[in-house]
Structures are given as structure tokens and as C-alpha cells.
N, C-alpha and C positions, 0 to 999 in steps of 0.2 A: 396539903397532900398533893404529891405529884402523880398525875394520871399517866398511864402508859398503856401500850398495847403491843402484843407480840405480832411481829410481821408474819402473816399467815400462809404465804406460799412456801412450799417445800420442794427441794429437788430430789433426784433419785437417791442421794446419800442421806436423806432425812435432815439436811442442814437447813436452817432458816435462811431465806433469801429475800430480796427486795420485793415489795409490792408496789402497786401504782400510787400508794400513799406516801412514798418516800420522795422528798423534795428538797431543793436547795434551801438551807436555813433550818431544816429539821434537826432536832437533837436526838442522838441515838446512843445506845450502849453497844459495845462490841465484845466478841468472844475474848475470854481470858484477860479482861480489864475491868476495873470497877469505876473508872472515870466516865464522864459524859463527854461526847464529842458532837460538834456541829458539822453538818454536811455543807460544804462550800462549792461542790461541783459534782456532776453526775455524768456518766457515759453509759447509758442503758445498753447500747450495742455490745460494748466490751465488758459489761457488768462490773464496772469500777466506779468508786466514788472517791472524792477528796475530802479529808476531814481536818478539823483543828480541835484542840481541846476546848471545852466549854466550862466555865466562862473563860474567854480568851484573854491573853495578856496583850495589851496594845503595843508593847515594845517587842513582841516576839512575832515572827512570821513563820512559825513551825507548822507545816501542813504535811500530810502524807496521803498516799493513795492506798486504797484497800479494796479487796474484792468484796462486792456487795453481799456475798453469802456469809461474810464474817459479822454482819450486823445482826444482832439478836433481839433488840428491843428499840422501839421508837418512844421517846419520852417528851414531855413538855419542857421547853427551855426555862430554867429558873431565872427570875429577875433579881435574885439575891446575889449581888456582886460583892466581893471583898472591898473594904473601904479604900484600899490603895488603887483599885481600878476606877472608882468614882471620882476621887480627888485629882 
């Protein structure tokens, strides 16, 4: 079972935003997407983070910036990798 927690700070628009518990390496869920993403960078002043899909593809360098308010859930990163990633 994957444990998760809802990020508990809210802004004036009632959107879920970053808490002090968000960190580089954390796995998260974002608005309007069912996939899991890993935080690879944070800029708390600008309220931006950089993400990549989890589990990540070693041959892909796809990352993207996202406003931290788009993060809805912090989850534990699964160790269940597809066989093609392990071999």
C-alpha cells in the first residue's frame, strides 16, 4: 500500500500549495494528471518546482517546471520499476 498525504497549506483561492515537507526527490501527484512525478528542483521564492515522470526513463531527459500550487498530493516513491528499466 502506498502511503500519501495531502499538502496542508492553502492559498486564498483554496488551491493546495507546497508545505515545508516538499523536498528534492519527493514523489508527487499534480492536478489533472494520474501519473506520479519526482521533484528534481525547487525555487521556494518563485513557488516553482521542476519535475520528471516517475519511474523515470534513463534514456529520457524530459523535465518541466510547474507552479507549486499545482501539486495536490505527496506520495512515497515506488520501488516497482518496469523490467526494461532494471536491465
